[in-house]
C-alpha positions, 0 to 999 in steps of 0.5 A: 317449989310453989312459991318460987317467983319466975324472973322476967327475961331481959334482952339487950338490943342496941345498947338498951335493956328491954324487959320482956313481960311473962305471958300469964297462964290461962286459968286460975292464979291461985289454988282455989280459983281466985286471982292473986293480988299481984296479977291483973284481973284482966290479963289478956288485954294487958298481955297483948298490950305488953307484947305489942309494946315490947315488939315495937321497942325491939323493932325501934331499937333494931332500926336505930342500931342499923341506922347508926351502921349506915343501913337505914336513915337516922331518926331526927326525932330521937336525938338523944340516941344519935351521934353528932354526925347523924344530927348534922346529916339530919340538919342538912336534909332538913335544909333541903326539903325537896331533896328526897322527892328529887332523888326519887324523880331521878331514880337515885336509889338509897336514902337521903342521908346516904346521898348526902354522905356520898356528896360530902365525900366527893366534895371533900376529895375534889377540894383536897385535890384543888387545895394540893394543886394550888399549894404546889403551884404557889410553892413552885412560884416562890411563895413560902411553904406555910403561906402556900399551905394556908392559902391552899387550905382556904381555897380548898375550904371554900371549894368544898362548900361550893361543890357540896351545895352544887352537888346537893342542888343538882337533883333538883335542877335536873328535875326542873330541867325534865319539867322544861323538857315535858313542857316542850312537847306536851301540846303536840302530844295532847293534840295527837291524843285529841285526834285519836279520841275524835276518831273513836279510840278509847282514852286508854288506847289514845294514851298508849299511842302517845306514850312514845315519840314525844320525848319526856312528855311520852315518859309521863304518859307511859307511867299512866300506861304502866300503872293501868297494866298493873291493874290500877283504874285509869282515873286513879293512875292519872291522879297518882301520875299528876301528883308525881309529875313536875310539869304544870301543863301536864298536871292541868291537862290530865287533871281535866281528863280525870275530872271529865272521867269521874263526872262522865263528861266529854273528855275531848271538849275539856282537853281542847279547852285546856289546850287553847288556854295553854296556847294563849298563855304561851303566846303571851310568854313569847311576847314577854320574852321579846320585850326582855330580849330588846332590853338585853340586846340594848345592854349587850350592844352598850357593854359588850360591843361599844364600851370595850372597843371605844374604851380601849381606843380612848384609854390608849389615846389618853395614856399618850398625854397623861402618864397614869399607866402604860398600856402593855400587852399584858393589860390588853390580854387581861382586857380581852379575857374580861370581854370574853367573860362578859360575852359569856354572861350575856349569852347565858342571860339570853339563853336562860330567859328564852322559853323552852316550849314549842307551839 
């Protein structure tokens, strides 16, 4: 009755057996006040450590188990308890390092792994639809069913990877587009803020006044206003918004304002100096765009206007003397499609090289 040893309790969490250590009694281990040999001399610290270790093991096992069910993200560090599917998701997430931040900027809820799973499913469905459509069209065109199925599978396989990469890169491209929209109106917003500060308005009230009316630039200033209204100091709210923003101009402007607030310097003069620098940089960028545009216009006139018109005329004349090939309406239609495709390429090149900001 006195010598009966109490067995430790064992629980099973997530396929792992965890042995819970018994809590030692407060008092004496033996009958005469001497501790037993198999018990530690200082039970309280060891007991606390064992309880903390056990609870951490239980929480880790629960998180791992819920991650395998899709409720949480898998832990890439613990690959021994992960399936090949979760290892694949972790590898894809590691290749796209800025994906999590881009999802947070776009307000997309859920983990990176859940987003990757959704994009895999969407890409697979689109690729299957395209593969089936191409295979069906080839079968109706008279191609044998095995060859049509193989070609449809190859095209669908290629389309799957194309759609998957496009969907994964979309949030980052969207974040870059938002940064360009902020660059478009940031100078006008800051100039309005400088006018308000010179009229005697406090900095926070000036930021509130430009938190609407300037597009995506006003959204960045409204983030500062929301943080301050929640009880955060103005300088701290500005620093946090700077870290979250993707616009370099916004970061430079508000970093100068934050430094001036902390140093007790004049905010208006510092903002005016940074605005002058940004204006000079944009003038230089416009001059560079003009130089690039001259080169693009020259190549456009050569390959988009002169070469197609004169080339078709010369080829038509040569085919009357040399029977290399015959100019048929099908050839002319294919040439027209190629010229239209070339026009789209040049227009897209001009559009992508154009600055998006306003002066």
